[in-house]
C-alpha positions in Angstrom: 32.7 30.3 -35.2 33.2 28.2 -38.3 35.9 30.5 -39.6 37.7 30.5 -36.3 37.6 26.7 -36.2 39.1 26.5 -39.7 41.8 29.1 -38.8 42.6 27.0 -35.7 42.9 23.8 -37.8 45.0 25.7 -40.4 47.3 26.9 -37.7 47.7 23.4 -36.4 48.5 22.1 -39.9 51.1 24.9 -40.3 52.5 24.0 -36.9 52.8 20.3 -37.9 54.7 21.2 -41.1 57.0 23.5 -39.2 57.7 20.9 -36.6 58.6 18.2 -39.1 61.4 20.3 -40.5 62.5 22.0 -37.3 62.6 18.8 -35.3 65.4 17.5 -37.6 67.3 20.7 -37.2 66.9 20.5 -33.4 68.1 17.0 -33.2 71.2 17.7 -35.3 72.1 20.9 -33.4 71.5 19.3 -30.0 74.1 16.7 -30.6 76.6 17.9 -33.1 76.3 21.7 -32.4 76.5 22.3 -36.1 74.7 25.4 -37.4 73.4 23.4 -40.3 72.3 25.9 -43.0 72.0 23.0 -45.5 69.0 21.7 -43.6 66.8 23.7 -46.1 68.6 21.9 -49.0 67.6 18.6 -47.5 64.0 19.8 -47.3 64.3 20.9 -51.0 65.7 17.5 -52.1 62.9 15.8 -50.2 60.4 17.8 -52.2 62.1 17.0 -55.5 62.8 13.4 -54.8 59.3 12.9 -53.5 57.9 14.5 -56.6 59.9 12.2 -58.8 58.7 9.1 -56.9 55.1 10.1 -56.4 54.5 11.0 -60.1 55.6 7.5 -61.0 53.8 5.5 -58.3 50.1 4.8 -58.3 48.2 8.0 -57.3 46.6 6.4 -54.3 47.1 6.8 -50.5 49.2 3.6 -50.4 51.3 4.9 -53.3 51.8 8.3 -51.5 52.8 6.4 -48.3 55.4 4.3 -50.1 56.7 7.4 -51.9 57.0 9.3 -48.6 58.8 6.3 -46.9 61.2 6.0 -49.9 61.9 9.8 -49.7 62.7 9.5 -46.0 65.2 6.7 -46.6 66.8 8.5 -49.6 67.3 11.7 -47.5 68.6 9.7 -44.6 71.3 8.2 -46.9 72.1 11.7 -48.4 72.4 13.0 -44.8 74.8 10.3 -43.8 76.9 10.9 -46.9 76.9 14.7 -46.2 77.9 14.1 -42.6 80.7 11.7 -43.4 82.1 13.6 -46.4 82.0 17.2 -45.0 80.6 17.9 -41.6 82.8 15.3 -39.8 85.7 17.5 -40.9 84.4 20.7 -39.4 83.1 19.7 -36.0 86.0 21.3 -34.2 86.0 24.6 -36.1 84.1 27.6 -34.9 80.3 27.5 -35.4 80.3 30.2 -38.1 82.8 28.3 -40.2 80.4 25.4 -40.0 77.7 27.7 -41.3 80.0 28.8 -44.1 80.6 25.1 -45.2 77.0 24.2 -45.0 76.1 27.3 -47.1 78.5 26.1 -49.7 76.3 22.9 -49.8 73.2 25.1 -50.2 74.7 26.7 -53.4 75.7 23.3 -54.8 72.4 21.7 -54.2 70.5 24.6 -55.9 72.4 24.0 -59.1 72.2 20.2 -58.8 68.4 20.4 -58.4 68.2 22.7 -61.3 70.3 20.4 -63.5 68.2 17.3 -62.8 64.7 18.9 -62.4 64.9 22.2 -64.2 64.1 25.7 -63.1 60.3 25.4 -63.4 58.1 24.8 -60.4 57.0 21.2 -60.2 53.4 20.6 -59.1 52.2 17.2 -57.9 49.0 15.8 -59.6 46.1 15.9 -57.1 44.0 12.8 -57.4 40.5 12.9 -55.8 41.6 11.7 -52.4 44.1 14.6 -52.2 41.3 17.1 -53.2 38.9 15.7 -50.6 37.7 18.0 -47.8 35.6 17.9 -44.7 32.8 20.4 -43.9 33.1 22.4 -40.7 29.8 24.2 -40.6 29.8 25.8 -44.0 33.6 26.0 -44.3 35.8 23.5 -46.1 39.0 22.1 -44.7 41.3 19.8 -46.7 41.4 16.2 -45.4 45.1 15.9 -46.1 45.8 18.7 -43.7 44.0 16.7 -41.0 46.4 13.9 -41.7 49.4 16.3 -41.2 47.8 17.5 -37.9 47.6 13.8 -36.7 51.3 13.3 -37.7 52.4 16.2 -35.4 51.8 14.3 -32.0 52.6 11.0 -33.7 56.1 12.1 -34.8 56.7 13.9 -31.5 55.7 10.8 -29.6 58.0 8.5 -31.6 60.9 10.9 -31.2 60.3 11.3 -27.5 60.2 7.5 -27.0 63.3 7.1 -29.2 65.3 9.6 -27.1 63.9 8.5 -23.7 63.4 4.8 -23.9 66.3 3.5 -26.0 70.0 3.1 -25.4 70.7 5.1 -28.6 68.5 7.9 -27.3 70.3 7.9 -23.9 73.6 8.1 -25.7 72.3 11.0 -27.8 71.1 12.9 -24.8 74.4 12.3 -23.0 76.3 13.6 -26.0 74.1 16.6 -26.0 75.1 17.3 -22.4 78.8 16.4 -22.5 80.4 15.1 -25.7 83.9 14.6 -24.0 82.5 12.4 -21.3 80.7 10.2 -23.8 83.9 9.8 -25.8 85.8 8.9 -22.6 83.3 6.1 -22.0 84.3 4.5 -25.3 81.2 5.5 -27.4 82.0 5.9 -31.1 81.0 9.5 -31.6 81.4 9.3 -35.4 78.7 6.6 -35.7 76.5 8.4 -33.2 76.7 11.7 -35.0 76.1 10.1 -38.4 73.0 8.4 -37.2 71.7 11.6 -35.7 72.3 13.4 -38.9 70.5 10.7 -40.9 67.5 11.0 -38.6 67.4 14.8 -39.0 67.8 14.6 -42.8 65.0 12.0 -42.9 62.7 14.3 -41.0 63.6 17.2 -43.4 62.8 14.9 -46.4 59.4 14.0 -44.8 58.6 17.7 -44.4 59.5 18.3 -48.1 57.4 15.5 -49.5 54.4 16.4 -47.3 54.6 20.0 -48.6 53.9 18.9 -52.2 50.1 18.5 -52.1 49.7 22.2 -51.0 52.8 23.7 -52.8 55.2 23.0 -55.6 58.8 21.9 -55.6 60.9 24.9 -56.4 64.4 26.2 -56.1 63.5 28.8 -53.5 62.3 26.3 -50.9 65.7 25.9 -49.2 66.3 29.4 -47.7 62.6 30.0 -46.8 62.3 26.7 -45.0 65.6 26.9 -43.1 64.7 30.4 -42.0 61.4 29.2 -40.6 63.1 26.1 -39.0 65.8 28.3 -37.3 63.0 30.5 -35.9 61.2 27.6 -34.4 64.4 26.1 -33.0 65.6 29.3 -31.5 62.2 30.3 -30.1 61.8 26.8 -28.5 65.4 26.6 -27.3 68.3 25.2 -29.1 68.4 21.4 -28.8 65.0 21.1 -27.0 62.5 18.9 -28.8 59.6 19.9 -26.6 60.6 23.5 -27.2 60.5 23.0 -30.9 57.0 21.5 -30.6 55.8 24.4 -28.4 57.3 27.0 -30.7 55.8 25.3 -33.8 52.4 25.5 -32.2 52.9 29.2 -31.2 54.1 30.3 -34.6 51.7 28.2 -36.6 48.7 29.6 -34.8 50.0 33.1 -34.8 50.5 33.0 -38.6 47.0 31.6 -39.1 45.1 34.1 -37.0 47.5 36.9 -38.0 46.3 36.6 -41.6 42.7 37.2 -40.3 43.5 40.0 -37.8 46.5 41.9 -39.1 47.1 40.8 -42.7 49.6 43.6 -43.4 51.9 42.4 -40.6 52.0 38.7 -41.5 55.5 38.9 -43.0 57.0 40.4 -39.9 54.8 38.8 -37.2 56.9 35.6 -36.8 60.1 37.6 -36.3 58.5 40.0 -33.9 57.5 37.0 -31.8 61.1 35.6 -32.0 62.5 39.0 -31.0 60.1 39.3 -28.0 60.8 35.7 -26.8 64.6 36.2 -27.0 64.4 39.5 -25.2 62.4 38.0 -22.4 63.9 34.5 -22.4 67.4 34.7 -23.9 67.7 30.9 -24.2 64.3 30.4 -25.8 61.0 29.1 -24.2 62.4 25.7 -23.0 66.1 26.1 -23.8 69.2 26.2 -21.6 72.5 27.9 -21.9 74.7 25.9 -24.3 78.4 25.4 -24.6 80.0 26.6 -27.8 81.7 24.4 -30.3 85.2 23.2 -29.9 86.7 25.9 -32.0 85.6 29.2 -30.4 86.4 32.6 -31.8 90.1 33.0 -32.6 91.9 35.9 -31.0 93.1 38.7 -33.2 96.7 38.2 -34.3 99.4 40.8 -34.1 99.6 43.7 -36.7 100.8 42.7 -40.1 104.5 42.7 -40.8 106.1 45.7 -42.6 106.4 43.7 -45.9 102.7 42.9 -45.9 101.9 46.5 -45.1 104.0 47.5 -48.0 102.1 45.2 -50.2 98.9 46.8 -49.0 100.2 50.2 -49.8 101.2 49.1 -53.3 97.6 47.7 -53.8 96.2 51.0 -52.7 98.3 52.9 -55.2 97.2 50.5 -57.9 93.6 51.1 -56.9 94.1 54.9 -57.1 95.4 54.6 -60.7 92.8 52.0 -61.8 90.5 54.5 -63.7 93.4 55.2 -66.0 93.7 51.6 -67.3 90.2 50.1 -66.6 87.1 50.5 -68.8 83.8 51.7 -67.5 82.4 48.2 -66.9 85.4 47.1 -65.0 85.3 50.3 -62.9 81.6 49.6 -62.1 82.6 46.1 -60.8 85.5 47.6 -58.9 83.1 50.1 -57.3 80.9 47.3 -56.1 83.9 45.5 -54.7 84.9 48.6 -52.7 81.4 49.0 -51.2 81.5 45.2 -50.4 84.8 45.8 -48.6 83.3 48.5 -46.3 80.2 46.3 -45.7 82.3 43.3 -44.8 84.7 45.4 -42.6 81.7 46.8 -40.7 80.5 43.2 -39.9 84.0 42.1 -39.0 84.3 45.0 -36.5 81.5 43.6 -34.3 82.0 39.9 -35.2 85.8 39.5 -34.8 87.0 41.8 -32.1 83.5 42.0 -30.6 82.5 38.3 -30.8 79.0 39.2 -31.9 78.0 37.3 -35.0 75.1 38.7 -37.1 72.7 36.9 -39.4 71.0 40.2 -40.2 73.7 42.8 -40.9 72.1 43.7 -44.2 69.4 45.6 -42.1 71.8 48.5 -41.5 73.0 48.4 -45.1 69.4 48.7 -46.3 68.5 51.3 -43.7 71.4 53.5 -44.9 70.4 53.0 -48.5 66.8 54.0 -47.8 67.9 57.0 -45.7 69.9 58.3 -48.7 67.0 57.6 -51.1 64.6 59.5 -48.7 67.0 62.4 -48.5 67.2 62.6 -52.3 63.4 62.3 -52.9 61.7 63.8 -49.9 64.3 66.5 -49.0 65.9 67.0 -52.4 69.1 66.9 -50.5 72.5 66.9 -52.3 74.5 63.7 -52.3 76.9 64.7 -49.5 74.0 65.2 -47.1 72.4 62.0 -48.3 75.6 60.1 -47.6 75.9 61.7 -44.1 72.3 60.7 -43.2 72.9 57.0 -44.1 75.3 56.2 -41.2 73.3 58.5 -38.9 70.0 56.7 -39.5 71.6 53.3 -39.3 73.6 54.2 -36.2 70.5 55.6 -34.3 68.5 52.4 -35.0 71.4 50.2 -34.2 71.9 51.8 -30.8 68.2 51.4 -30.0 68.1 47.7 -31.1 71.6 46.9 -29.9 70.6 47.5 -26.3 68.7 44.2 -26.5 71.2 42.4 -28.7 74.2 42.7 -26.4 72.3 40.8 -23.6 72.6 37.7 -25.7 75.4 35.6 -27.1 76.2 33.0 -29.8 73.4 31.8 -32.1 70.7 33.5 -30.0 72.4 36.9 -30.6 72.8 36.2 -34.4 69.1 35.1 -34.6 67.9 38.2 -32.9 69.7 40.3 -35.5 68.1 38.2 -38.2 64.7 39.0 -36.6 65.3 42.7 -36.8 66.5 42.4 -40.4 63.4 40.4 -41.5 61.1 43.0 -39.7 62.9 45.8 -41.6 62.6 43.8 -44.9 58.9 43.3 -44.3 58.4 47.0 -43.6 60.3 47.9 -46.8 58.3 45.4 -48.8 54.9 46.1 -47.5 54.9 49.9 -46.8 54.4 50.7 -50.5 53.4 54.3 -50.0 56.7 55.2 -48.5 59.2 52.7 -49.9 57.7 51.8 -53.2 57.5 48.1 -52.1 59.0 45.7 -54.6 59.2 48.5 -57.2 61.7 50.2 -55.0 62.8 53.9 -55.1 64.3 55.0 -58.4 66.3 58.1 -59.4 68.8 58.3 -56.5 71.4 60.0 -58.7 74.9 61.0 -57.5 76.1 64.6 -57.7 77.4 65.8 -61.1 81.0 65.7 -60.0 80.6 62.0 -59.2 78.3 61.0 -61.9 80.8 59.3 -64.2 82.4 55.9 -63.5 85.7 57.5 -62.7 84.4 60.1 -60.3 82.2 57.7 -58.4 84.9 55.1 -58.2 87.3 57.6 -56.6 84.5 58.6 -54.2 83.8 55.0 -53.3 87.6 54.4 -52.9 87.9 57.4 -50.6 84.9 56.5 -48.4 85.9 52.8 -48.2 89.5 53.5 -47.3 88.5 56.1 -44.8 85.9 54.0 -43.2 88.0 50.8 -42.9 91.0 52.7 -41.6 88.8 54.4 -39.0 87.5 51.1 -37.8 91.0 49.7 -37.8 92.3 52.6 -35.8 89.5 52.1 -33.2 90.7 48.6 -32.6 94.2 49.9 -31.7 92.8 52.2 -29.0 91.9 51.3 -25.4 88.3 50.9 -26.7 89.4 48.2 -29.1 91.3 46.3 -26.4 88.4 46.6 -24.0 86.1 45.2 -26.7 88.3 42.2 -27.1 88.5 41.7 -23.4 84.7 41.7 -23.2 84.6 39.2 -26.0 87.1 36.8 -24.4 85.8 36.9 -20.9 82.9 39.2 -20.0 83.0 38.4 -16.3 86.7 39.2 -16.0 86.3 42.4 -18.0 83.6 43.6 -15.7 85.6 42.6 -12.7 88.4 44.9 -13.6 86.0 47.8 -14.3 85.3 47.4 -18.1 81.6 48.2 -18.8 81.3 45.2 -21.2 77.7 45.8 -22.2 78.3 49.5 -23.1 81.5 48.6 -25.0 79.7 46.0 -27.0 76.7 48.3 -27.6 79.1 51.0 -28.9 80.8 48.4 -31.2 77.4 47.3 -32.5 76.4 50.9 -33.2 79.6 51.7 -35.0 79.3 48.6 -37.1 75.7 49.5 -38.0 76.7 53.0 -38.9 79.5 51.8 -41.1 77.2 49.3 -42.9 74.7 52.2 -43.3 77.4 54.3 -45.0 78.1 51.4 -47.4 74.4 51.2 -48.1 74.1 54.9 -48.8 77.0 54.7 -51.2 75.5 51.7 -52.9 72.2 53.5 -53.4 73.9 56.3 -55.3 76.0 53.8 -57.2 72.9 51.9 -58.5 70.6 54.9 -58.6 67.9 52.9 -56.8 67.0 51.1 -53.6 65.0 47.9 -53.3 63.9 45.7 -50.3 66.4 43.0 -51.5 69.2 45.2 -50.0 67.9 44.0 -46.6 67.3 40.4 -47.5 68.7 37.3 -45.7 70.8 36.5 -48.8 72.6 39.9 -48.6 73.4 39.3 -44.9 74.7 35.9 -45.8 76.9 37.5 -48.4 78.5 39.7 -45.7 79.1 36.6 -43.5 80.7 34.8 -46.4 83.1 37.6 -47.1 84.2 37.9 -43.5 84.6 34.2 -43.0 86.4 33.6 -46.3 88.9 36.3 -45.5 89.3 35.4 -41.9 87.8 36.6 -38.7 91.2 36.8 -36.9 92.9 39.4 -39.1 92.3 43.1 -39.8 92.7 42.5 -43.6 90.4 39.5 -43.6 87.2 41.2 -44.6 89.1 43.1 -47.4 90.5 40.0 -48.9 87.2 38.1 -48.4 85.2 40.8 -50.2 87.6 40.7 -53.1 87.6 36.9 -53.3 83.8 36.5 -52.9 82.7 39.2 -55.3 85.5 38.4 -57.8 84.5 34.7 -57.8 80.9 35.5 -58.1 81.3 37.9 -61.1 83.8 35.6 -62.8 81.7 32.4 -62.4 78.4 34.2 -63.3 79.9 35.2 -66.6 81.7 31.9 -67.2 79.2 29.1 -66.5 75.5 28.6 -65.9 76.5 26.3 -63.0 78.1 29.1 -61.1 76.5 28.3 -57.8 77.8 24.7 -58.0 81.4 25.9 -58.6 81.2 28.7 -56.0 79.8 26.4 -53.4 82.5 23.8 -54.0 85.2 26.6 -53.9 83.8 27.8 -50.5 83.9 24.3 -49.1 87.4 23.7 -50.3 88.5 27.1 -48.8 86.9 26.2 -45.4 88.6 22.8 -45.3 92.0 24.0 -46.6 92.1 27.4 -44.8 89.8 27.3 -41.7 91.4 30.5 -40.5 90.5 32.3 -43.7 92.5 33.6 -46.7 94.2 36.3 -44.7 95.0 34.1 -41.8 96.5 31.5 -44.1 98.7 34.1 -45.8 99.9 35.4 -42.4 100.6 31.8 -41.2 102.6 31.1 -44.3 104.5 34.3 -44.0 105.3 33.6 -40.4 106.6 30.1 -41.3 108.7 31.2 -44.3 110.3 34.4 -43.0 113.8 34.2 -41.6 114.2 33.6 -37.9 
């Protein structure tokens, strides 16, 4: 019984920590509708700024309280500056472009934090009052965690009163329901949104500073914390503060007891819960259907003019001749670019024409890579068979999982794909006997005829061109037009006899199979497979490539893959602050070309060509 009581208290402490971060994200999304990926960076800055303050203040409870309050104020100011300088400019663009801009902030903050605080983990000194514990039977429980548990209902109560009993709170709730009506009543939305963002950032800072006694400030805190926060927000229901509190309790307790009951499944347990909740309640536990942002998903433009097609043909000829004038290292980089193009094109197929954004597209890439590796190791299969099994395995799993995905839309759909990707990553990481775990699977060598840089480059070029042209051709068929019709208006499409769910499921499956083919190709290119192929960072890479290139054009993912991988490789070799420069470049591109690189080129071409 003592162990159960301690597990219960540990779960409540974890729930409180989750709620402190997720509540800020809930408040921000509820009003501004911004998919704020930079919320994890605010949490990271809260930890680092809190560490800087607390190591200089007296190591007493009063010193800790003053340091925490100062951190909250500092993060609120940073949040206000971020909202006024960047987010205010992207409120009317599609949600995914907002995510792209905030991810640029994530990259910049990582390098800024490393510049000021270094790459080493920073641990807070623990004076006697922080090391104190209470006895529960014969079990010890930290006294500081009891304080965090008490903060849970206290913070929730303060927020509830703020939103229910103040004029500011009523305006915030009104803006959550109908922004246009609030603006028509003369409310200054800019000030309202700035204050909301300051509150959310302050809550993130509080979560960061309260994490210090049990953990260290480190550069990996941002992505892990924002992933957990998104899970809580989505499970509870987007914009629902009581939902975030309920989801925090559910997930915190499941994590605590899961360690006791099923320790090997702890990495995937949270995402299994999220997947089950979204399948049973598509809007979360206490959520309601939400209206999208002002931008929406742009419709696909007409096919490219003949001159631009000719430029594409010339680029293809140059790519065919590349092995005759590029060295081995340059060919290896070019091969990775080609695989990135196919990966990005597969995501664009379901995201642009299909209107189904994915935060976990790397799952299919990784499944294809592991399928090829298993074929090579377990079946001793030749490379052509391994490459054929990659899209087959990814497609079969995609059709099974996609049956649940196509029931959702918007952020909920994207988060369900993230849940599956995280479950797949956990399996790859923890099933060591089959996948090798973190050590991966080595020795996935290409066939002798494709073993050299030239041979494998031409193979990658042929597979990438063939795969992308096949996807492009499908979009020009009745299937492609039906897919776009289901994206633009599902009800109208079904009213005229288009089976929208089946069309979207087919697109989801084809996108998964194409990503699996890219993964299989990548496995042979690298000679190995690791769980990182399925990681959230890899899925974000695919999103960045598609959004940078432009969702509204066929050539968008191609140009986006070239721009992103080229910038990444160039900056990685040129400067140690490559994340800072890359993040700034992404933000500039989003602000200057919200339709993407390809969309901007086409718009310029349309404006300059003779009438």
